[in-house]
PDBQT receptor file of N, H, CA, C and O in Angstrom, charges set to zero:
ATOM      1  N   TYR A   1      21.596   4.454  31.816  1.00  0.00    +0.000 N 
ATOM      2  CA  TYR A   1      20.755   5.420  31.355  1.00  0.00    +0.000 C 
ATOM      3  C   TYR A   1      19.347   5.121  31.936  1.00  0.00    +0.000 C 
ATOM      4  O   TYR A   1      18.785   4.076  32.267  1.00  0.00    +0.000 OA
ATOM      5  N   SER A   2      18.974   6.480  31.935  1.00  0.00    +0.000 N 
ATOM      6  H   SER A   2      19.430   7.328  31.666  1.00  0.00    +0.000 HD
ATOM      7  CA  SER A   2      17.313   6.083  32.651  1.00  0.00    +0.000 C 
ATOM      8  C   SER A   2      16.791   6.229  31.402  1.00  0.00    +0.000 C 
ATOM      9  O   SER A   2      17.203   6.639  30.317  1.00  0.00    +0.000 OA
ATOM     10  N   GLN A   3      15.374   5.611  32.013  1.00  0.00    +0.000 N 
ATOM     11  H   GLN A   3      15.040   5.278  32.895  1.00  0.00    +0.000 HD
ATOM     12  CA  GLN A   3      14.298   5.693  31.118  1.00  0.00    +0.000 C 
ATOM     13  C   GLN A   3      12.770   6.034  31.858  1.00  0.00    +0.000 C 
ATOM     14  O   GLN A   3      12.395   5.336  32.800  1.00  0.00    +0.000 OA
ATOM     15  N   PHE A   4      11.931   7.170  31.340  1.00  0.00    +0.000 N 
ATOM     16  H   PHE A   4      12.236   7.736  30.574  1.00  0.00    +0.000 HD
ATOM     17  CA  PHE A   4      10.289   7.747  31.881  1.00  0.00    +0.000 C 
ATOM     18  C   PHE A   4       9.691   7.056  30.667  1.00  0.00    +0.000 C 
ATOM     19  O   PHE A   4      10.130   6.997  29.518  1.00  0.00    +0.000 OA
ATOM     20  N   PRO A   5       8.729   6.613  31.128  1.00  0.00    +0.000 N 
ATOM     21  CA  PRO A   5       7.315   7.141  29.911  1.00  0.00    +0.000 C 
ATOM     22  C   PRO A   5       6.630   8.367  29.969  1.00  0.00    +0.000 C 
ATOM     23  O   PRO A   5       6.212   9.104  30.862  1.00  0.00    +0.000 OA
ATOM     24  N   VAL A   6       6.648   8.354  28.439  1.00  0.00    +0.000 N 
ATOM     25  H   VAL A   6       6.988   7.755  27.713  1.00  0.00    +0.000 HD
ATOM     26  CA  VAL A   6       6.169   9.712  28.310  1.00  0.00    +0.000 C 
ATOM     27  C   VAL A   6       4.328   9.673  27.543  1.00  0.00    +0.000 C 
ATOM     28  O   VAL A   6       4.344   9.923  26.338  1.00  0.00    +0.000 OA
ATOM     29  N   GLY A   7       3.722   9.557  27.794  1.00  0.00    +0.000 N 
ATOM     30  H   GLY A   7       3.710   9.354  28.773  1.00  0.00    +0.000 HD
ATOM     31  CA  GLY A   7       2.210   9.143  27.031  1.00  0.00    +0.000 C 
ATOM     32  C   GLY A   7       2.583   8.179  26.405  1.00  0.00    +0.000 C 
ATOM     33  O   GLY A   7       2.976   7.258  27.121  1.00  0.00    +0.000 OA
ATOM     34  N   ASP A   8       2.646   7.902  24.674  1.00  0.00    +0.000 N 
ATOM     35  H   ASP A   8       2.326   8.650  24.093  1.00  0.00    +0.000 HD
ATOM     36  CA  ASP A   8       2.705   6.809  24.235  1.00  0.00    +0.000 C 
ATOM     37  C   ASP A   8       4.286   6.724  23.756  1.00  0.00    +0.000 C 
ATOM     38  O   ASP A   8       4.662   6.070  22.783  1.00  0.00    +0.000 OA
ATOM     39  N   HIS A   9       5.089   7.458  24.567  1.00  0.00    +0.000 N 
ATOM     40  H   HIS A   9       4.783   7.989  25.357  1.00  0.00    +0.000 HD
ATOM     41  CA  HIS A   9       6.610   7.408  24.159  1.00  0.00    +0.000 C 
ATOM     42  C   HIS A   9       7.562   6.912  25.466  1.00  0.00    +0.000 C 
ATOM     43  O   HIS A   9       6.921   6.786  26.510  1.00  0.00    +0.000 OA
ATOM     44  N   THR A  10       8.901   6.635  25.539  1.00  0.00    +0.000 N 
ATOM     45  H   THR A  10       9.421   6.738  24.691  1.00  0.00    +0.000 HD
ATOM     46  CA  THR A  10       9.674   6.430  26.135  1.00  0.00    +0.000 C 
ATOM     47  C   THR A  10      10.663   7.237  26.194  1.00  0.00    +0.000 C 
ATOM     48  O   THR A  10      11.406   6.951  25.256  1.00  0.00    +0.000 OA
ATOM     49  N   LEU A  11      11.286   8.516  27.082  1.00  0.00    +0.000 N 
ATOM     50  H   LEU A  11      10.682   8.748  27.844  1.00  0.00    +0.000 HD
ATOM     51  CA  LEU A  11      12.159   8.973  26.892  1.00  0.00    +0.000 C 
ATOM     52  C   LEU A  11      12.937   8.684  27.884  1.00  0.00    +0.000 C 
ATOM     53  O   LEU A  11      12.585   8.623  29.062  1.00  0.00    +0.000 OA
ATOM     54  N   PHE A  12      14.513   8.411  27.263  1.00  0.00    +0.000 N 
ATOM     55  H   PHE A  12      14.799   8.461  26.306  1.00  0.00    +0.000 HD
ATOM     56  CA  PHE A  12      15.796   8.156  27.063  1.00  0.00    +0.000 C 
ATOM     57  C   PHE A  12      16.691   9.249  27.567  1.00  0.00    +0.000 C 
ATOM     58  O   PHE A  12      17.034  10.145  26.795  1.00  0.00    +0.000 OA
ATOM     59  N   VAL A  13      17.078   9.232  28.781  1.00  0.00    +0.000 N 
ATOM     60  H   VAL A  13      16.799   8.505  29.408  1.00  0.00    +0.000 HD
ATOM     61  CA  VAL A  13      18.279   9.916  29.024  1.00  0.00    +0.000 C 
ATOM     62  C   VAL A  13      19.592   9.453  29.511  1.00  0.00    +0.000 C 
ATOM     63  O   VAL A  13      19.528   8.543  30.337  1.00  0.00    +0.000 OA
ATOM     64  N   GLY A  14      20.529   9.786  29.254  1.00  0.00    +0.000 N 
ATOM     65  H   GLY A  14      20.581  10.525  28.582  1.00  0.00    +0.000 HD
ATOM     66  CA  GLY A  14      21.931   8.905  29.176  1.00  0.00    +0.000 C 
ATOM     67  C   GLY A  14      23.322  10.140  28.836  1.00  0.00    +0.000 C 
ATOM     68  O   GLY A  14      23.214  11.332  28.549  1.00  0.00    +0.000 OA
ATOM     69  N   GLU A  15      24.363   9.440  28.976  1.00  0.00    +0.000 N 
ATOM     70  H   GLU A  15      24.450   8.472  29.210  1.00  0.00    +0.000 HD
ATOM     71  CA  GLU A  15      25.432   9.955  28.487  1.00  0.00    +0.000 C 
ATOM     72  C   GLU A  15      25.671   9.703  27.050  1.00  0.00    +0.000 C 
ATOM     73  O   GLU A  15      25.633   8.563  26.587  1.00  0.00    +0.000 OA
ATOM     74  N   VAL A  16      25.899  10.675  26.394  1.00  0.00    +0.000 N 
ATOM     75  H   VAL A  16      25.930  11.601  26.770  1.00  0.00    +0.000 HD
ATOM     76  CA  VAL A  16      26.787  10.468  24.593  1.00  0.00    +0.000 C 
ATOM     77  C   VAL A  16      28.153  10.525  24.728  1.00  0.00    +0.000 C 
ATOM     78  O   VAL A  16      28.871  11.439  25.134  1.00  0.00    +0.000 OA
ATOM     79  N   LEU A  17      28.422   9.379  24.318  1.00  0.00    +0.000 N 
ATOM     80  H   LEU A  17      27.839   8.637  23.988  1.00  0.00    +0.000 HD
ATOM     81  CA  LEU A  17      29.553   8.635  24.437  1.00  0.00    +0.000 C 
ATOM     82  C   LEU A  17      30.632   9.318  23.414  1.00  0.00    +0.000 C 
ATOM     83  O   LEU A  17      31.765   9.757  23.610  1.00  0.00    +0.000 OA
ATOM     84  N   GLU A  18      29.984   9.246  22.485  1.00  0.00    +0.000 N 
ATOM     85  H   GLU A  18      29.064   8.889  22.326  1.00  0.00    +0.000 HD
ATOM     86  CA  GLU A  18      30.511   9.037  21.269  1.00  0.00    +0.000 C 
ATOM     87  C   GLU A  18      29.706   9.601  19.788  1.00  0.00    +0.000 C 
ATOM     88  O   GLU A  18      28.599   9.075  19.668  1.00  0.00    +0.000 OA
ATOM     89  N   ALA A  19      30.000  10.392  18.863  1.00  0.00    +0.000 N 
ATOM     90  H   ALA A  19      30.899  10.819  18.960  1.00  0.00    +0.000 HD
ATOM     91  CA  ALA A  19      29.027  11.086  18.200  1.00  0.00    +0.000 C 
ATOM     92  C   ALA A  19      30.034  11.453  16.531  1.00  0.00    +0.000 C 
ATOM     93  O   ALA A  19      31.103  12.042  16.371  1.00  0.00    +0.000 OA
ATOM     94  N   TYR A  20      29.159  10.841  15.611  1.00  0.00    +0.000 N 
ATOM     95  H   TYR A  20      28.291  10.363  15.741  1.00  0.00    +0.000 HD
ATOM     96  CA  TYR A  20      30.017  11.347  13.697  1.00  0.00    +0.000 C 
ATOM     97  C   TYR A  20      28.938  12.150  13.235  1.00  0.00    +0.000 C 
ATOM     98  O   TYR A  20      27.760  12.076  13.585  1.00  0.00    +0.000 OA
ATOM     99  N   ALA A  21      29.359  12.777  12.570  1.00  0.00    +0.000 N 
ATOM    100  H   ALA A  21      30.316  12.838  12.286  1.00  0.00    +0.000 HD
ATOM    101  CA  ALA A  21      29.170  13.996  11.365  1.00  0.00    +0.000 C 
ATOM    102  C   ALA A  21      29.753  14.008  10.305  1.00  0.00    +0.000 C 
ATOM    103  O   ALA A  21      30.922  13.755  10.595  1.00  0.00    +0.000 OA
ATOM    104  N   ASN A  22      29.651  14.184   8.935  1.00  0.00    +0.000 N 
ATOM    105  H   ASN A  22      28.702  14.390   8.699  1.00  0.00    +0.000 HD
ATOM    106  CA  ASN A  22      30.105  14.093   7.895  1.00  0.00    +0.000 C 
ATOM    107  C   ASN A  22      30.318  15.677   8.292  1.00  0.00    +0.000 C 
ATOM    108  O   ASN A  22      29.469  16.373   8.849  1.00  0.00    +0.000 OA
ATOM    109  N   ARG A  23      31.623  16.091   7.890  1.00  0.00    +0.000 N 
ATOM    110  H   ARG A  23      32.312  15.526   7.437  1.00  0.00    +0.000 HD
ATOM    111  CA  ARG A  23      32.417  17.192   8.260  1.00  0.00    +0.000 C 
ATOM    112  C   ARG A  23      31.127  18.585   7.199  1.00  0.00    +0.000 C 
ATOM    113  O   ARG A  23      30.490  19.552   7.616  1.00  0.00    +0.000 OA
ATOM    114  N   GLY A  24      31.239  18.110   6.095  1.00  0.00    +0.000 N 
ATOM    115  H   GLY A  24      31.756  17.324   5.756  1.00  0.00    +0.000 HD
ATOM    116  CA  GLY A  24      30.423  18.795   4.685  1.00  0.00    +0.000 C 
ATOM    117  C   GLY A  24      29.360  18.806   5.537  1.00  0.00    +0.000 C 
ATOM    118  O   GLY A  24      28.562  19.312   4.748  1.00  0.00    +0.000 OA
ATOM    119  N   ALA A  25      28.894  18.687   6.267  1.00  0.00    +0.000 N 
ATOM    120  H   ALA A  25      29.542  18.276   6.908  1.00  0.00    +0.000 HD
ATOM    121  CA  ALA A  25      27.544  18.689   7.175  1.00  0.00    +0.000 C 
ATOM    122  C   ALA A  25      27.358  20.023   7.799  1.00  0.00    +0.000 C 
ATOM    123  O   ALA A  25      26.370  20.690   7.492  1.00  0.00    +0.000 OA
ATOM    124  N   LEU A  26      28.353  20.527   8.772  1.00  0.00    +0.000 N 
ATOM    125  H   LEU A  26      29.156  19.986   9.021  1.00  0.00    +0.000 HD
ATOM    126  CA  LEU A  26      28.827  21.431   9.621  1.00  0.00    +0.000 C 
ATOM    127  C   LEU A  26      29.061  22.953   9.096  1.00  0.00    +0.000 C 
ATOM    128  O   LEU A  26      29.497  23.096   7.954  1.00  0.00    +0.000 OA
ATOM    129  N   ALA A  27      28.816  23.951   9.798  1.00  0.00    +0.000 N 
ATOM    130  H   ALA A  27      28.462  23.835  10.726  1.00  0.00    +0.000 HD
ATOM    131  CA  ALA A  27      29.258  24.942   9.726  1.00  0.00    +0.000 C 
ATOM    132  C   ALA A  27      30.138  25.542  10.889  1.00  0.00    +0.000 C 
ATOM    133  O   ALA A  27      29.498  26.088  11.788  1.00  0.00    +0.000 OA
ATOM    134  N   GLY A  28      31.453  25.521  10.999  1.00  0.00    +0.000 N 
ATOM    135  H   GLY A  28      31.972  25.078  10.269  1.00  0.00    +0.000 HD
ATOM    136  CA  GLY A  28      31.916  25.428  12.413  1.00  0.00    +0.000 C 
ATOM    137  C   GLY A  28      31.675  24.585  13.301  1.00  0.00    +0.000 C 
ATOM    138  O   GLY A  28      32.349  23.557  13.232  1.00  0.00    +0.000 OA
ATOM    139  N   ASP A  29      30.758  24.682  14.323  1.00  0.00    +0.000 N 
ATOM    140  H   ASP A  29      30.210  25.517  14.379  1.00  0.00    +0.000 HD
ATOM    141  CA  ASP A  29      30.369  23.830  15.199  1.00  0.00    +0.000 C 
ATOM    142  C   ASP A  29      28.541  23.213  15.400  1.00  0.00    +0.000 C 
ATOM    143  O   ASP A  29      27.964  22.509  16.229  1.00  0.00    +0.000 OA
ATOM    144  N   VAL A  30      28.136  23.943  14.143  1.00  0.00    +0.000 N 
ATOM    145  H   VAL A  30      28.605  24.515  13.470  1.00  0.00    +0.000 HD
ATOM    146  CA  VAL A  30      26.565  23.851  14.128  1.00  0.00    +0.000 C 
ATOM    147  C   VAL A  30      26.365  23.256  12.729  1.00  0.00    +0.000 C 
ATOM    148  O   VAL A  30      27.215  23.297  11.840  1.00  0.00    +0.000 OA
ATOM    149  N   TYR A  31      25.177  22.710  12.632  1.00  0.00    +0.000 N 
ATOM    150  H   TYR A  31      24.486  22.677  13.355  1.00  0.00    +0.000 HD
ATOM    151  CA  TYR A  31      24.913  21.699  11.384  1.00  0.00    +0.000 C 
ATOM    152  C   TYR A  31      24.647  22.874  10.467  1.00  0.00    +0.000 C 
ATOM    153  O   TYR A  31      24.126  23.867  10.975  1.00  0.00    +0.000 OA
ATOM    154  N   ASP A  32      24.942  22.882   9.173  1.00  0.00    +0.000 N 
ATOM    155  H   ASP A  32      25.365  22.075   8.760  1.00  0.00    +0.000 HD
ATOM    156  CA  ASP A  32      24.566  23.769   8.222  1.00  0.00    +0.000 C 
ATOM    157  C   ASP A  32      23.248  23.793   7.559  1.00  0.00    +0.000 C 
ATOM    158  O   ASP A  32      23.375  23.212   6.481  1.00  0.00    +0.000 OA
ATOM    159  N   ILE A  33      21.796  24.292   7.762  1.00  0.00    +0.000 N 
ATOM    160  H   ILE A  33      21.694  24.764   8.638  1.00  0.00    +0.000 HD
ATOM    161  CA  ILE A  33      21.132  23.541   7.610  1.00  0.00    +0.000 C 
ATOM    162  C   ILE A  33      20.463  23.307   6.161  1.00  0.00    +0.000 C 
ATOM    163  O   ILE A  33      19.570  22.553   5.775  1.00  0.00    +0.000 OA
ATOM    164  N   GLY A  34      21.445  24.478   5.384  1.00  0.00    +0.000 N 
ATOM    165  H   GLY A  34      22.171  25.090   5.697  1.00  0.00    +0.000 HD
ATOM    166  CA  GLY A  34      21.405  24.284   3.902  1.00  0.00    +0.000 C 
ATOM    167  C   GLY A  34      21.521  23.269   3.140  1.00  0.00    +0.000 C 
ATOM    168  O   GLY A  34      20.991  23.022   2.056  1.00  0.00    +0.000 OA
ATOM    169  N   LYS A  35      22.557  22.443   4.035  1.00  0.00    +0.000 N 
ATOM    170  H   LYS A  35      22.988  22.644   4.915  1.00  0.00    +0.000 HD
ATOM    171  CA  LYS A  35      23.219  21.145   3.438  1.00  0.00    +0.000 C 
ATOM    172  C   LYS A  35      22.307  19.628   3.959  1.00  0.00    +0.000 C 
ATOM    173  O   LYS A  35      22.040  18.555   3.418  1.00  0.00    +0.000 OA
ATOM    174  N   THR A  36      22.026  20.285   5.359  1.00  0.00    +0.000 N 
ATOM    175  H   THR A  36      22.243  21.157   5.799  1.00  0.00    +0.000 HD
ATOM    176  CA  THR A  36      21.183  19.003   5.916  1.00  0.00    +0.000 C 
ATOM    177  C   THR A  36      19.522  19.097   5.803  1.00  0.00    +0.000 C 
ATOM    178  O   THR A  36      18.849  20.068   5.457  1.00  0.00    +0.000 OA
ATOM    179  N   LYS A  37      19.201  18.127   6.099  1.00  0.00    +0.000 N 
ATOM    180  H   LYS A  37      19.748  17.338   6.380  1.00  0.00    +0.000 HD
ATOM    181  CA  LYS A  37      17.610  17.995   6.710  1.00  0.00    +0.000 C 
ATOM    182  C   LYS A  37      17.171  17.344   7.550  1.00  0.00    +0.000 C 
ATOM    183  O   LYS A  37      16.489  16.361   7.260  1.00  0.00    +0.000 OA
ATOM    184  N   LEU A  38      17.481  17.763   9.124  1.00  0.00    +0.000 N 
ATOM    185  H   LEU A  38      18.035  18.562   9.359  1.00  0.00    +0.000 HD
ATOM    186  CA  LEU A  38      17.351  17.007  10.356  1.00  0.00    +0.000 C 
ATOM    187  C   LEU A  38      15.862  16.553  10.649  1.00  0.00    +0.000 C 
ATOM    188  O   LEU A  38      15.108  17.524  10.594  1.00  0.00    +0.000 OA
ATOM    189  N   VAL A  39      15.605  16.082  10.765  1.00  0.00    +0.000 N 
ATOM    190  H   VAL A  39      16.218  15.293  10.810  1.00  0.00    +0.000 HD
ATOM    191  CA  VAL A  39      14.231  15.717  11.384  1.00  0.00    +0.000 C 
ATOM    192  C   VAL A  39      13.431  15.909  12.540  1.00  0.00    +0.000 C 
ATOM    193  O   VAL A  39      14.374  16.224  13.265  1.00  0.00    +0.000 OA
ATOM    194  N   PHE A  40      12.650  15.959  13.138  1.00  0.00    +0.000 N 
ATOM    195  H   PHE A  40      11.884  15.703  12.549  1.00  0.00    +0.000 HD
ATOM    196  CA  PHE A  40      12.033  16.252  14.396  1.00  0.00    +0.000 C 
ATOM    197  C   PHE A  40      10.566  15.711  14.535  1.00  0.00    +0.000 C 
ATOM    198  O   PHE A  40       9.747  15.828  13.623  1.00  0.00    +0.000 OA
ATOM    199  N   HIS A  41      10.347  15.236  15.486  1.00  0.00    +0.000 N 
ATOM    200  H   HIS A  41      11.013  15.141  16.226  1.00  0.00    +0.000 HD
ATOM    201  CA  HIS A  41       9.293  14.716  16.081  1.00  0.00    +0.000 C 
ATOM    202  C   HIS A  41       8.368  15.795  16.565  1.00  0.00    +0.000 C 
ATOM    203  O   HIS A  41       8.507  16.467  17.587  1.00  0.00    +0.000 OA
ATOM    204  N   VAL A  42       7.298  15.865  15.579  1.00  0.00    +0.000 N 
ATOM    205  H   VAL A  42       7.186  15.318  14.749  1.00  0.00    +0.000 HD
ATOM    206  CA  VAL A  42       6.418  17.017  15.920  1.00  0.00    +0.000 C 
ATOM    207  C   VAL A  42       4.922  16.619  16.812  1.00  0.00    +0.000 C 
ATOM    208  O   VAL A  42       3.872  17.259  16.873  1.00  0.00    +0.000 OA
ATOM    209  N   GLY A  43       5.219  15.599  17.310  1.00  0.00    +0.000 N 
ATOM    210  H   GLY A  43       6.072  15.079  17.261  1.00  0.00    +0.000 HD
ATOM    211  CA  GLY A  43       3.834  15.096  18.119  1.00  0.00    +0.000 C 
ATOM    212  C   GLY A  43       3.328  13.449  17.245  1.00  0.00    +0.000 C 
ATOM    213  O   GLY A  43       3.424  13.044  16.086  1.00  0.00    +0.000 OA
ATOM    214  N   GLY A  44       2.697  12.786  18.727  1.00  0.00    +0.000 N 
ATOM    215  H   GLY A  44       2.619  13.114  19.668  1.00  0.00    +0.000 HD
ATOM    216  CA  GLY A  44       2.254  11.400  17.891  1.00  0.00    +0.000 C 
ATOM    217  C   GLY A  44       3.078  10.859  16.652  1.00  0.00    +0.000 C 
ATOM    218  O   GLY A  44       4.288  11.075  16.580  1.00  0.00    +0.000 OA
ATOM    219  N   ASP A  45       2.533  10.292  15.874  1.00  0.00    +0.000 N 
ATOM    220  H   ASP A  45       1.550  10.117  15.932  1.00  0.00    +0.000 HD
ATOM    221  CA  ASP A  45       3.393   9.430  14.456  1.00  0.00    +0.000 C 
ATOM    222  C   ASP A  45       3.895  11.023  13.697  1.00  0.00    +0.000 C 
ATOM    223  O   ASP A  45       3.775  10.769  12.499  1.00  0.00    +0.000 OA
ATOM    224  N   SER A  46       4.192  11.921  13.763  1.00  0.00    +0.000 N 
ATOM    225  H   SER A  46       4.289  12.127  14.736  1.00  0.00    +0.000 HD
ATOM    226  CA  SER A  46       4.258  13.035  13.178  1.00  0.00    +0.000 C 
ATOM    227  C   SER A  46       5.789  14.023  12.641  1.00  0.00    +0.000 C 
ATOM    228  O   SER A  46       6.181  14.928  13.378  1.00  0.00    +0.000 OA
ATOM    229  N   PHE A  47       6.365  13.779  11.614  1.00  0.00    +0.000 N 
ATOM    230  H   PHE A  47       6.047  13.043  11.016  1.00  0.00    +0.000 HD
ATOM    231  CA  PHE A  47       7.665  13.966  11.713  1.00  0.00    +0.000 C 
ATOM    232  C   PHE A  47       7.874  15.601  10.909  1.00  0.00    +0.000 C 
ATOM    233  O   PHE A  47       6.786  15.821  10.376  1.00  0.00    +0.000 OA
ATOM    234  N   ALA A  48       8.397  16.253  10.755  1.00  0.00    +0.000 N 
ATOM    235  H   ALA A  48       9.280  16.075  11.188  1.00  0.00    +0.000 HD
ATOM    236  CA  ALA A  48       9.029  17.055  10.078  1.00  0.00    +0.000 C 
ATOM    237  C   ALA A  48      10.353  17.899   9.899  1.00  0.00    +0.000 C 
ATOM    238  O   ALA A  48      11.230  17.819  10.759  1.00  0.00    +0.000 OA
ATOM    239  N   THR A  49      10.506  18.701   8.795  1.00  0.00    +0.000 N 
ATOM    240  H   THR A  49       9.794  18.765   8.095  1.00  0.00    +0.000 HD
ATOM    241  CA  THR A  49      12.255  18.844   8.565  1.00  0.00    +0.000 C 
ATOM    242  C   THR A  49      11.948  20.412   8.829  1.00  0.00    +0.000 C 
ATOM    243  O   THR A  49      10.818  20.619   9.273  1.00  0.00    +0.000 OA
ATOM    244  N   LEU A  50      12.859  21.678   8.607  1.00  0.00    +0.000 N 
ATOM    245  H   LEU A  50      13.776  21.510   8.246  1.00  0.00    +0.000 HD
ATOM    246  CA  LEU A  50      13.120  22.756   9.133  1.00  0.00    +0.000 C 
ATOM    247  C   LEU A  50      13.165  23.399   7.055  1.00  0.00    +0.000 C 
ATOM    248  O   LEU A  50      13.620  22.824   6.066  1.00  0.00    +0.000 OA
ATOM    249  N   GLU A  51      12.671  24.365   7.160  1.00  0.00    +0.000 N 
ATOM    250  H   GLU A  51      12.301  24.832   7.963  1.00  0.00    +0.000 HD
ATOM    251  CA  GLU A  51      13.191  25.179   5.504  1.00  0.00    +0.000 C 
ATOM    252  C   GLU A  51      14.396  25.217   6.419  1.00  0.00    +0.000 C 
ATOM    253  O   GLU A  51      14.523  24.921   7.607  1.00  0.00    +0.000 OA
ATOM    254  N   SER A  52      15.615  25.872   5.108  1.00  0.00    +0.000 N 
ATOM    255  H   SER A  52      15.512  26.112   4.143  1.00  0.00    +0.000 HD
ATOM    256  CA  SER A  52      16.625  26.240   5.357  1.00  0.00    +0.000 C 
ATOM    257  C   SER A  52      17.018  28.042   5.267  1.00  0.00    +0.000 C 
ATOM    258  O   SER A  52      17.738  28.792   4.607  1.00  0.00    +0.000 OA
ATOM    259  N   LYS A  53      15.918  28.122   6.513  1.00  0.00    +0.000 N 
ATOM    260  H   LYS A  53      15.334  27.513   7.049  1.00  0.00    +0.000 HD
ATOM    261  CA  LYS A  53      15.476  29.632   6.999  1.00  0.00    +0.000 C 
ATOM    262  C   LYS A  53      16.265  29.640   8.224  1.00  0.00    +0.000 C 
ATOM    263  O   LYS A  53      15.896  28.733   8.971  1.00  0.00    +0.000 OA
ATOM    264  N   VAL A  54      17.434  30.494   8.806  1.00  0.00    +0.000 N 
ATOM    265  H   VAL A  54      17.734  31.230   8.199  1.00  0.00    +0.000 HD
ATOM    266  CA  VAL A  54      17.386  30.337  10.407  1.00  0.00    +0.000 C 
ATOM    267  C   VAL A  54      16.957  31.910  10.940  1.00  0.00    +0.000 C 
ATOM    268  O   VAL A  54      17.217  32.882  10.230  1.00  0.00    +0.000 OA
ATOM    269  N   LEU A  55      16.524  32.004  11.779  1.00  0.00    +0.000 N 
ATOM    270  H   LEU A  55      16.313  31.215  12.355  1.00  0.00    +0.000 HD
ATOM    271  CA  LEU A  55      15.722  32.942  12.244  1.00  0.00    +0.000 C 
ATOM    272  C   LEU A  55      16.055  33.633  13.662  1.00  0.00    +0.000 C 
ATOM    273  O   LEU A  55      15.546  32.999  14.586  1.00  0.00    +0.000 OA
ATOM    274  N   ARG A  56      16.780  34.773  14.071  1.00  0.00    +0.000 N 
ATOM    275  H   ARG A  56      17.194  35.288  13.320  1.00  0.00    +0.000 HD
ATOM    276  CA  ARG A  56      17.696  35.008  15.814  1.00  0.00    +0.000 C 
ATOM    277  C   ARG A  56      17.122  36.014  15.859  1.00  0.00    +0.000 C 
ATOM    278  O   ARG A  56      17.322  36.940  15.073  1.00  0.00    +0.000 OA
ATOM    279  N   PRO A  57      16.177  36.028  16.925  1.00  0.00    +0.000 N 
ATOM    280  CA  PRO A  57      16.098  37.219  17.682  1.00  0.00    +0.000 C 
ATOM    281  C   PRO A  57      17.187  38.261  17.520  1.00  0.00    +0.000 C 
ATOM    282  O   PRO A  57      18.414  38.201  17.610  1.00  0.00    +0.000 OA
ATOM    283  N   LYS A  58      16.302  39.269  17.244  1.00  0.00    +0.000 N 
ATOM    284  H   LYS A  58      15.306  39.318  17.171  1.00  0.00    +0.000 HD
ATOM    285  CA  LYS A  58      17.460  41.007  17.652  1.00  0.00    +0.000 C 
ATOM    286  C   LYS A  58      17.738  41.252  19.167  1.00  0.00    +0.000 C 
ATOM    287  O   LYS A  58      16.833  41.553  19.946  1.00  0.00    +0.000 OA
ATOM    288  N   ILE A  59      18.851  41.127  19.486  1.00  0.00    +0.000 N 
ATOM    289  H   ILE A  59      19.586  40.882  18.853  1.00  0.00    +0.000 HD
ATOM    290  CA  ILE A  59      18.989  41.537  21.193  1.00  0.00    +0.000 C 
ATOM    291  C   ILE A  59      19.515  42.946  21.095  1.00  0.00    +0.000 C 
ATOM    292  O   ILE A  59      19.747  43.591  22.117  1.00  0.00    +0.000 OA
TER     293      ILE A  59
């Protein structure tokens, strides 16, 4: 893996060799955000979750 200092954080870049998820948390091959609460880093020491509404652009 590689690591890079980014402000007050360190970015790690590597290859994911294995991952696990509860099958009930997925809708097809993506997370069902109505059943899960993913956590996102929004800056500094702040984190947030998304509301259970998905917005998609009209193409």
